[in-house]
Biopython code that builds the backbone (N, CA, C, O; Angstrom):
import numpy as np
from Bio.PDB.StructureBuilder import StructureBuilder

atoms = [
    (1, "MET", "N", (-15.118, -67.418, -169.346)),
    (1, "MET", "CA", (-15.457, -67.277, -167.941)),
    (1, "MET", "C", (-14.337, -67.852, -167.089)),
    (1, "MET", "O", (-13.803, -68.918, -167.392)),
    (2, "GLN", "N", (-13.982, -67.139, -166.018)),
    (2, "GLN", "CA", (-12.913, -67.598, -165.157)),
    (2, "GLN", "C", (-13.411, -68.696, -164.228)),
    (2, "GLN", "O", (-14.550, -68.669, -163.763)),
    (3, "SER", "N", (-12.540, -69.659, -163.969)),
    (3, "SER", "CA", (-12.912, -70.680, -162.995)),
    (3, "SER", "C", (-12.704, -70.123, -161.589)),
    (3, "SER", "O", (-12.088, -69.071, -161.418)),
    (4, "GLN", "N", (-13.215, -70.821, -160.599)),
    (4, "GLN", "CA", (-13.183, -70.322, -159.236)),
    (4, "GLN", "C", (-11.770, -70.116, -158.706)),
    (4, "GLN", "O", (-11.556, -69.204, -157.908)),
    (5, "SER", "N", (-10.809, -70.918, -159.112)),
    (5, "SER", "CA", (-9.459, -70.820, -158.570)),
    (5, "SER", "C", (-8.643, -69.693, -159.197)),
    (5, "SER", "O", (-7.512, -69.456, -158.771)),
    (6, "GLN", "N", (-9.170, -69.002, -160.181)),
    (6, "GLN", "CA", (-8.418, -67.940, -160.843)),
    (6, "GLN", "C", (-8.614, -66.575, -160.196)),
    (6, "GLN", "O", (-8.080, -65.585, -160.697)),
    (7, "TYR", "N", (-9.354, -66.492, -159.113)),
    (7, "TYR", "CA", (-9.565, -65.219, -158.433)),
    (7, "TYR", "C", (-8.508, -65.011, -157.364)),
    (7, "TYR", "O", (-7.926, -65.966, -156.850)),
    (8, "ALA", "N", (-8.269, -63.753, -157.039)),
    (8, "ALA", "CA", (-7.323, -63.412, -155.980)),
    (8, "ALA", "C", (-7.826, -63.964, -154.644)),
    (8, "ALA", "O", (-9.032, -64.127, -154.455)),
    (9, "PRO", "N", (-6.917, -64.248, -153.729)),
    (9, "PRO", "CA", (-7.333, -64.747, -152.416)),
    (9, "PRO", "C", (-8.188, -63.727, -151.664)),
    (9, "PRO", "O", (-8.034, -62.519, -151.845)),
    (10, "CYS", "N", (-9.069, -64.220, -150.838)),
    (10, "CYS", "CA", (-9.952, -63.374, -150.028)),
    (10, "CYS", "C", (-9.117, -62.520, -149.072)),
    (10, "CYS", "O", (-8.212, -63.041, -148.420)),
    (11, "PRO", "N", (-9.404, -61.214, -148.975)),
    (11, "PRO", "CA", (-8.647, -60.362, -148.051)),
    (11, "PRO", "C", (-8.965, -60.652, -146.581)),
    (11, "PRO", "O", (-8.219, -60.240, -145.693)),
    (12, "ASN", "N", (-10.056, -61.349, -146.327)),
    (12, "ASN", "CA", (-10.474, -61.631, -144.955)),
    (12, "ASN", "C", (-9.902, -62.953, -144.430)),
    (12, "ASN", "O", (-9.341, -62.998, -143.335)),
    (13, "CYS", "N", (-10.046, -64.036, -145.222)),
    (13, "CYS", "CA", (-9.628, -65.360, -144.731)),
    (13, "CYS", "C", (-8.491, -65.991, -145.540)),
    (13, "CYS", "O", (-7.923, -66.996, -145.112)),
    (14, "GLY", "N", (-8.150, -65.424, -146.694)),
    (14, "GLY", "CA", (-7.045, -65.945, -147.485)),
    (14, "GLY", "C", (-7.396, -67.066, -148.443)),
    (14, "GLY", "O", (-6.534, -67.509, -149.201)),
    (15, "GLN", "N", (-8.628, -67.539, -148.434)),
    (15, "GLN", "CA", (-9.057, -68.602, -149.351)),
    (15, "GLN", "C", (-9.175, -68.044, -150.773)),
    (15, "GLN", "O", (-9.517, -66.875, -150.954)),
    (16, "SER", "N", (-8.895, -68.870, -151.774)),
    (16, "SER", "CA", (-8.990, -68.421, -153.161)),
    (16, "SER", "C", (-10.219, -68.981, -153.871)),
    (16, "SER", "O", (-10.379, -68.787, -155.076)),
    (17, "VAL", "N", (-11.079, -69.669, -153.142)),
    (17, "VAL", "CA", (-12.303, -70.212, -153.735)),
    (17, "VAL", "C", (-13.394, -69.157, -153.602)),
    (17, "VAL", "O", (-13.903, -68.899, -152.511)),
    (18, "ALA", "N", (-13.745, -68.549, -154.742)),
    (18, "ALA", "CA", (-14.738, -67.476, -154.753)),
    (18, "ALA", "C", (-15.699, -67.678, -155.907)),
    (18, "ALA", "O", (-15.377, -68.331, -156.899)),
    (19, "LYS", "N", (-16.876, -67.111, -155.761)),
    (19, "LYS", "CA", (-17.909, -67.202, -156.786)),
    (19, "LYS", "C", (-18.186, -65.803, -157.326)),
    (19, "LYS", "O", (-18.397, -64.861, -156.562)),
    (20, "LYS", "N", (-18.182, -65.683, -158.643)),
    (20, "LYS", "CA", (-18.475, -64.392, -159.260)),
    (20, "LYS", "C", (-19.952, -64.059, -159.064)),
    (20, "LYS", "O", (-20.824, -64.898, -159.291)),
    (21, "LEU", "N", (-20.217, -62.832, -158.643)),
    (21, "LEU", "CA", (-21.591, -62.394, -158.441)),
    (21, "LEU", "C", (-22.149, -61.832, -159.741)),
    (21, "LEU", "O", (-21.472, -61.076, -160.437)),
    (22, "ASN", "N", (-23.373, -62.201, -160.063)),
    (22, "ASN", "CA", (-24.015, -61.726, -161.283)),
    (22, "ASN", "C", (-24.915, -60.527, -161.049)),
    (22, "ASN", "O", (-25.259, -59.821, -161.998)),
    (23, "PHE", "N", (-25.308, -60.278, -159.784)),
    (23, "PHE", "CA", (-26.224, -59.183, -159.483)),
    (23, "PHE", "C", (-25.988, -58.714, -158.053)),
    (23, "PHE", "O", (-25.821, -59.527, -157.144)),
    (24, "THR", "N", (-25.973, -57.399, -157.860)),
    (24, "THR", "CA", (-25.866, -56.819, -156.518)),
    (24, "THR", "C", (-26.871, -55.690, -156.384)),
    (24, "THR", "O", (-27.358, -55.164, -157.385)),
    (25, "TRP", "N", (-27.184, -55.315, -155.149)),
    (25, "TRP", "CA", (-28.138, -54.227, -154.919)),
    (25, "TRP", "C", (-27.572, -52.894, -155.391)),
    (25, "TRP", "O", (-28.332, -52.019, -155.806)),
    (26, "TRP", "N", (-26.264, -52.722, -155.337)),
    (26, "TRP", "CA", (-25.660, -51.440, -155.684)),
    (26, "TRP", "C", (-25.363, -51.300, -157.172)),
    (26, "TRP", "O", (-25.302, -50.179, -157.677)),
    (27, "GLY", "N", (-25.183, -52.382, -157.871)),
    (27, "GLY", "CA", (-24.768, -52.269, -159.267)),
    (27, "GLY", "C", (-25.628, -53.021, -160.250)),
    (27, "GLY", "O", (-25.336, -53.045, -161.445)),
    (28, "GLY", "N", (-26.696, -53.641, -159.754)),
    (28, "GLY", "CA", (-27.542, -54.418, -160.651)),
    (28, "GLY", "C", (-26.743, -55.532, -161.293)),
    (28, "GLY", "O", (-26.018, -56.259, -160.613)),
    (29, "ALA", "N", (-26.875, -55.666, -162.609)),
    (29, "ALA", "CA", (-26.135, -56.693, -163.339)),
    (29, "ALA", "C", (-24.836, -56.141, -163.928)),
    (29, "ALA", "O", (-23.926, -56.913, -164.230)),
    (30, "LEU", "N", (-24.734, -54.826, -164.096)),
    (30, "LEU", "CA", (-23.566, -54.223, -164.734)),
    (30, "LEU", "C", (-22.391, -54.027, -163.769)),
    (30, "LEU", "O", (-21.248, -54.327, -164.117)),
    (31, "GLY", "N", (-22.661, -53.533, -162.576)),
    (31, "GLY", "CA", (-21.603, -53.222, -161.615)),
    (31, "GLY", "C", (-20.667, -54.375, -161.298)),
    (31, "GLY", "O", (-19.451, -54.203, -161.384)),
    (32, "PRO", "N", (-21.184, -55.552, -160.932)),
    (32, "PRO", "CA", (-20.289, -56.669, -160.608)),
    (32, "PRO", "C", (-19.404, -57.097, -161.778)),
    (32, "PRO", "O", (-18.280, -57.552, -161.571)),
    (33, "ARG", "N", (-19.898, -56.955, -162.983)),
    (33, "ARG", "CA", (-19.090, -57.312, -164.162)),
    (33, "ARG", "C", (-17.969, -56.295, -164.381)),
    (33, "ARG", "O", (-16.861, -56.659, -164.777)),
    (34, "MET", "N", (-18.262, -55.025, -164.122)),
    (34, "MET", "CA", (-17.257, -53.977, -164.310)),
    (34, "MET", "C", (-16.079, -54.130, -163.352)),
    (34, "MET", "O", (-14.938, -53.842, -163.712)),
    (35, "PHE", "N", (-16.362, -54.587, -162.123)),
    (35, "PHE", "CA", (-15.345, -54.614, -161.078)),
    (35, "PHE", "C", (-14.912, -56.016, -160.660)),
    (35, "PHE", "O", (-14.244, -56.162, -159.637)),
    (36, "THR", "N", (-15.271, -57.048, -161.416)),
    (36, "THR", "CA", (-14.959, -58.443, -161.079)),
    (36, "THR", "C", (-15.296, -58.711, -159.606)),
    (36, "THR", "O", (-14.459, -59.188, -158.839)),
    (37, "HIS", "N", (-16.515, -58.399, -159.239)),
    (37, "HIS", "CA", (-16.978, -58.530, -157.854)),
    (37, "HIS", "C", (-17.282, -59.997, -157.564)),
    (37, "HIS", "O", (-18.135, -60.604, -158.213)),
    (38, "VAL", "N", (-16.576, -60.561, -156.582)),
    (38, "VAL", "CA", (-16.748, -61.968, -156.222)),
    (38, "VAL", "C", (-17.071, -62.097, -154.733)),
    (38, "VAL", "O", (-16.884, -61.163, -153.954)),
    (39, "LYS", "N", (-17.562, -63.284, -154.362)),
    (39, "LYS", "CA", (-17.901, -63.573, -152.968)),
    (39, "LYS", "C", (-17.144, -64.820, -152.527)),
    (39, "LYS", "O", (-17.233, -65.866, -153.169)),
    (40, "CYS", "N", (-16.410, -64.707, -151.447)),
    (40, "CYS", "CA", (-15.653, -65.831, -150.899)),
    (40, "CYS", "C", (-16.614, -66.930, -150.462)),
    (40, "CYS", "O", (-17.594, -66.663, -149.766)),
    (41, "GLU", "N", (-16.335, -68.154, -150.867)),
    (41, "GLU", "CA", (-17.177, -69.288, -150.492)),
    (41, "GLU", "C", (-16.985, -69.674, -149.026)),
    (41, "GLU", "O", (-17.857, -70.313, -148.436)),
    (42, "ASN", "N", (-15.859, -69.295, -148.436)),
    (42, "ASN", "CA", (-15.565, -69.669, -147.058)),
    (42, "ASN", "C", (-16.191, -68.702, -146.042)),
    (42, "ASN", "O", (-16.923, -69.130, -145.149)),
    (43, "CYS", "N", (-15.903, -67.398, -146.178)),
    (43, "CYS", "CA", (-16.353, -66.432, -145.167)),
    (43, "CYS", "C", (-17.414, -65.457, -145.681)),
    (43, "CYS", "O", (-17.895, -64.610, -144.928)),
    (44, "LYS", "N", (-17.779, -65.574, -146.958)),
    (44, "LYS", "CA", (-18.830, -64.756, -147.586)),
    (44, "LYS", "C", (-18.448, -63.283, -147.766)),
    (44, "LYS", "O", (-19.327, -62.452, -147.995)),
    (45, "THR", "N", (-17.169, -62.943, -147.668)),
    (45, "THR", "CA", (-16.708, -61.585, -147.916)),
    (45, "THR", "C", (-16.784, -61.300, -149.410)),
    (45, "THR", "O", (-16.408, -62.143, -150.224)),
    (46, "GLU", "N", (-17.267, -60.123, -149.773)),
    (46, "GLU", "CA", (-17.321, -59.716, -151.177)),
    (46, "GLU", "C", (-16.147, -58.777, -151.448)),
    (46, "GLU", "O", (-15.873, -57.869, -150.663)),
    (47, "TYR", "N", (-15.455, -59.006, -152.573)),
    (47, "TYR", "CA", (-14.258, -58.228, -152.888)),
    (47, "TYR", "C", (-13.979, -58.269, -154.387)),
    (47, "TYR", "O", (-14.685, -58.940, -155.139)),
    (48, "ASN", "N", (-12.941, -57.545, -154.816)),
    (48, "ASN", "CA", (-12.530, -57.512, -156.213)),
    (48, "ASN", "C", (-11.706, -58.763, -156.502)),
    (48, "ASN", "O", (-10.651, -58.972, -155.903)),
    (49, "GLY", "N", (-12.190, -59.588, -157.417)),
    (49, "GLY", "CA", (-11.528, -60.846, -157.726)),
    (49, "GLY", "C", (-10.209, -60.699, -158.451)),
    (49, "GLY", "O", (-9.412, -61.638, -158.460)),
    (50, "LYS", "N", (-9.949, -59.549, -159.060)),
    (50, "LYS", "CA", (-8.672, -59.335, -159.750)),
    (50, "LYS", "C", (-7.591, -58.869, -158.787)),
    (50, "LYS", "O", (-6.454, -59.339, -158.845)),
    (51, "THR", "N", (-7.948, -57.939, -157.896)),
    (51, "THR", "CA", (-6.949, -57.341, -157.011)),
    (51, "THR", "C", (-6.905, -57.963, -155.629)),
    (51, "THR", "O", (-5.885, -57.875, -154.946)),
    (52, "GLY", "N", (-7.999, -58.593, -155.202)),
    (52, "GLY", "CA", (-8.073, -59.127, -153.854)),
    (52, "GLY", "C", (-8.368, -58.065, -152.813)),
    (52, "GLY", "O", (-8.261, -58.324, -151.614)),
    (53, "LYS", "N", (-8.738, -56.874, -153.257)),
    (53, "LYS", "CA", (-9.033, -55.767, -152.345)),
    (53, "LYS", "C", (-10.522, -55.461, -152.358)),
    (53, "LYS", "O", (-11.277, -55.996, -153.171)),
    (54, "SER", "N", (-10.924, -54.600, -151.452)),
    (54, "SER", "CA", (-12.319, -54.187, -151.356)),
    (54, "SER", "C", (-12.731, -53.387, -152.592)),
    (54, "SER", "O", (-11.916, -52.675, -153.181)),
    (55, "ASN", "N", (-13.990, -53.510, -152.975)),
    (55, "ASN", "CA", (-14.543, -52.721, -154.071)),
    (55, "ASN", "C", (-15.271, -51.477, -153.564)),
    (55, "ASN", "O", (-15.989, -50.831, -154.328)),
    (56, "GLN", "N", (-15.098, -51.134, -152.296)),
    (56, "GLN", "CA", (-15.840, -50.029, -151.703)),
    (56, "GLN", "C", (-15.620, -48.716, -152.454)),
    (56, "GLN", "O", (-16.586, -48.005, -152.733)),
    (57, "THR", "N", (-14.386, -48.381, -152.784)),
    (57, "THR", "CA", (-14.109, -47.142, -153.516)),
    (57, "THR", "C", (-14.755, -47.182, -154.892)),
    (57, "THR", "O", (-15.339, -46.191, -155.330)),
    (58, "ASN", "N", (-14.660, -48.309, -155.573)),
    (58, "ASN", "CA", (-15.288, -48.446, -156.889)),
    (58, "ASN", "C", (-16.798, -48.278, -156.797)),
    (58, "ASN", "O", (-17.406, -47.655, -157.668)),
    (59, "ILE", "N", (-17.404, -48.824, -155.757)),
    (59, "ILE", "CA", (-18.852, -48.731, -155.582)),
    (59, "ILE", "C", (-19.263, -47.282, -155.345)),
    (59, "ILE", "O", (-20.265, -46.826, -155.896)),
    (60, "ILE", "N", (-18.499, -46.555, -154.529)),
    (60, "ILE", "CA", (-18.807, -45.144, -154.264)),
    (60, "ILE", "C", (-18.701, -44.329, -155.545)),
    (60, "ILE", "O", (-19.567, -43.498, -155.819)),
    (61, "ILE", "N", (-17.659, -44.552, -156.331)),
    (61, "ILE", "CA", (-17.499, -43.835, -157.603)),
    (61, "ILE", "C", (-18.627, -44.197, -158.559)),
    (61, "ILE", "O", (-19.153, -43.326, -159.252)),
    (62, "TYR", "N", (-19.002, -45.460, -158.606)),
    (62, "TYR", "CA", (-20.104, -45.927, -159.460)),
    (62, "TYR", "C", (-21.404, -45.220, -159.081)),
    (62, "TYR", "O", (-22.146, -44.765, -159.951)),
    (63, "PHE", "N", (-21.675, -45.131, -157.770)),
    (63, "PHE", "CA", (-22.876, -44.440, -157.289)),
    (63, "PHE", "C", (-22.825, -42.953, -157.635)),
    (63, "PHE", "O", (-23.807, -42.395, -158.124)),
    (64, "ALA", "N", (-21.680, -42.310, -157.381)),
    (64, "ALA", "CA", (-21.550, -40.873, -157.636)),
    (64, "ALA", "C", (-21.718, -40.560, -159.120)),
    (64, "ALA", "O", (-22.401, -39.601, -159.479)),
    (65, "ALA", "N", (-21.102, -41.358, -159.975)),
    (65, "ALA", "CA", (-21.234, -41.133, -161.418)),
    (65, "ALA", "C", (-22.678, -41.311, -161.865)),
    (65, "ALA", "O", (-23.181, -40.529, -162.672)),
    (66, "GLY", "N", (-23.342, -42.326, -161.350)),
    (66, "GLY", "CA", (-24.755, -42.533, -161.678)),
    (66, "GLY", "C", (-25.616, -41.373, -161.222)),
    (66, "GLY", "O", (-26.529, -40.954, -161.934)),
    (67, "PHE", "N", (-25.328, -40.843, -160.021)),
    (67, "PHE", "CA", (-26.079, -39.700, -159.507)),
    (67, "PHE", "C", (-25.867, -38.468, -160.380)),
    (67, "PHE", "O", (-26.826, -37.772, -160.712)),
    (68, "VAL", "N", (-24.618, -38.193, -160.756)),
    (68, "VAL", "CA", (-24.319, -37.029, -161.597)),
    (68, "VAL", "C", (-25.016, -37.152, -162.945)),
    (68, "VAL", "O", (-25.597, -36.182, -163.432)),
    (69, "ILE", "N", (-24.967, -38.321, -163.545)),
    (69, "ILE", "CA", (-25.630, -38.524, -164.839)),
    (69, "ILE", "C", (-27.131, -38.325, -164.705)),
    (69, "ILE", "O", (-27.743, -37.658, -165.539)),
    (70, "ALA", "N", (-27.733, -38.897, -163.666)),
    (70, "ALA", "CA", (-29.179, -38.741, -163.457)),
    (70, "ALA", "C", (-29.535, -37.285, -163.167)),
    (70, "ALA", "O", (-30.537, -36.778, -163.673)),
    (71, "PHE", "N", (-28.720, -36.611, -162.357)),
    (71, "PHE", "CA", (-28.970, -35.206, -162.031)),
    (71, "PHE", "C", (-28.895, -34.337, -163.278)),
    (71, "PHE", "O", (-29.746, -33.472, -163.480)),
    (72, "CYS", "N", (-27.888, -34.557, -164.113)),
    (72, "CYS", "CA", (-27.744, -33.784, -165.351)),
    (72, "CYS", "C", (-28.894, -34.067, -166.311)),
    (72, "CYS", "O", (-29.404, -33.151, -166.956)),
    (73, "ALA", "N", (-29.297, -35.312, -166.407)),
    (73, "ALA", "CA", (-30.408, -35.661, -167.299)),
    (73, "ALA", "C", (-31.699, -35.008, -166.828)),
    (73, "ALA", "O", (-32.440, -34.449, -167.637)),
    (74, "CYS", "N", (-31.977, -35.070, -165.529)),
    (74, "CYS", "CA", (-33.203, -34.453, -164.995)),
    (74, "CYS", "C", (-33.131, -32.938, -165.100)),
    (74, "CYS", "O", (-34.115, -32.288, -165.455)),
    (75, "GLY", "N", (-31.970, -32.377, -164.792)),
    (75, "GLY", "CA", (-31.796, -30.926, -164.915)),
    (75, "GLY", "C", (-31.937, -30.468, -166.351)),
    (75, "GLY", "O", (-32.534, -29.425, -166.618)),
    (76, "GLY", "N", (-31.397, -31.233, -167.268)),
    (76, "GLY", "CA", (-31.521, -30.902, -168.688)),
    (76, "GLY", "C", (-32.957, -30.952, -169.162)),
    (76, "GLY", "O", (-33.397, -30.095, -169.927)),
    (77, "MET", "N", (-33.683, -31.953, -168.708)),
    (77, "MET", "CA", (-35.104, -32.056, -169.084)),
    (77, "MET", "C", (-35.903, -30.900, -168.489)),
    (77, "MET", "O", (-36.777, -30.347, -169.156)),
    (78, "ALA", "N", (-35.613, -30.530, -167.240)),
    (78, "ALA", "CA", (-36.313, -29.412, -166.605)),
    (78, "ALA", "C", (-36.009, -28.113, -167.335)),
    (78, "ALA", "O", (-36.912, -27.313, -167.578)),
    (79, "PHE", "N", (-34.746, -27.894, -167.686)),
    (79, "PHE", "CA", (-34.376, -26.688, -168.421)),
    (79, "PHE", "C", (-35.050, -26.653, -169.782)),
    (79, "PHE", "O", (-35.562, -25.612, -170.195)),
    (80, "LEU", "N", (-35.053, -27.772, -170.477)),
    (80, "LEU", "CA", (-35.683, -27.838, -171.793)),
    (80, "LEU", "C", (-37.179, -27.551, -171.699)),
    (80, "LEU", "O", (-37.726, -26.830, -172.534)),
    (81, "THR", "N", (-37.832, -28.102, -170.705)),
    (81, "THR", "CA", (-39.262, -27.845, -170.502)),
    (81, "THR", "C", (-39.501, -26.373, -170.213)),
    (81, "THR", "O", (-40.410, -25.769, -170.782)),
    (82, "PHE", "N", (-38.693, -25.788, -169.331)),
    (82, "PHE", "CA", (-38.818, -24.370, -169.000)),
    (82, "PHE", "C", (-38.585, -23.510, -170.235)),
    (82, "PHE", "O", (-39.343, -22.576, -170.498)),
    (83, "PHE", "N", (-37.546, -23.820, -170.986)),
    (83, "PHE", "CA", (-37.193, -23.048, -172.180)),
    (83, "PHE", "C", (-38.301, -23.114, -173.229)),
    (83, "PHE", "O", (-38.664, -22.093, -173.812)),
    (84, "LEU", "N", (-38.836, -24.302, -173.469)),
    (84, "LEU", "CA", (-39.876, -24.455, -174.487)),
    (84, "LEU", "C", (-41.200, -23.819, -174.062)),
    (84, "LEU", "O", (-41.953, -23.346, -174.913)),
    (85, "ASN", "N", (-41.490, -23.800, -172.779)),
    (85, "ASN", "CA", (-42.738, -23.199, -172.296)),
    (85, "ASN", "C", (-42.680, -21.681, -172.247)),
    (85, "ASN", "O", (-43.726, -21.036, -172.165)),
    (86, "ASN", "N", (-41.503, -21.094, -172.293)),
    (86, "ASN", "CA", (-41.358, -19.641, -172.210)),
    (86, "ASN", "C", (-40.960, -19.010, -173.531)),
    (86, "ASN", "O", (-40.326, -17.955, -173.541)),
    (87, "GLN", "N", (-41.306, -19.611, -174.609)),
    (87, "GLN", "CA", (-41.002, -19.014, -175.919)),
    (87, "GLN", "C", (-42.189, -18.254, -176.429)),
    (87, "GLN", "O", (-42.133, -17.680, -177.516)),
]
sb = StructureBuilder()
sb.init_structure("model")
sb.init_model(0)
sb.init_chain("A")
sb.init_seg("    ")
for serial, (resi, resn, name, xyz) in enumerate(atoms, 1):
    if name == "N":
        sb.init_residue(resn, " ", resi, " ")
    sb.init_atom(name, np.array(xyz, "f"), 0.0, 1.0, " ", f" {name:<3s}", serial, name[0])
structure = sb.get_structure()
């Protein structure tokens, strides 16, 4: 586990004291771990602890990929149900 001083400085205030987030509304427990999502202890800005940049693009891609997977799974189940009922 990384200590607090090993994260990139906050893009908002420049402080390097950040806390790794274990859970977020957008990614549950998996998303923050995938993107090293941290929260600045000084100004409360959430950002990528490795790059020091916003995780907004990563979050959008994470949401889109989850939607596509869910859509394909539901569509596949609907097709399978339709196919099996029409034999």
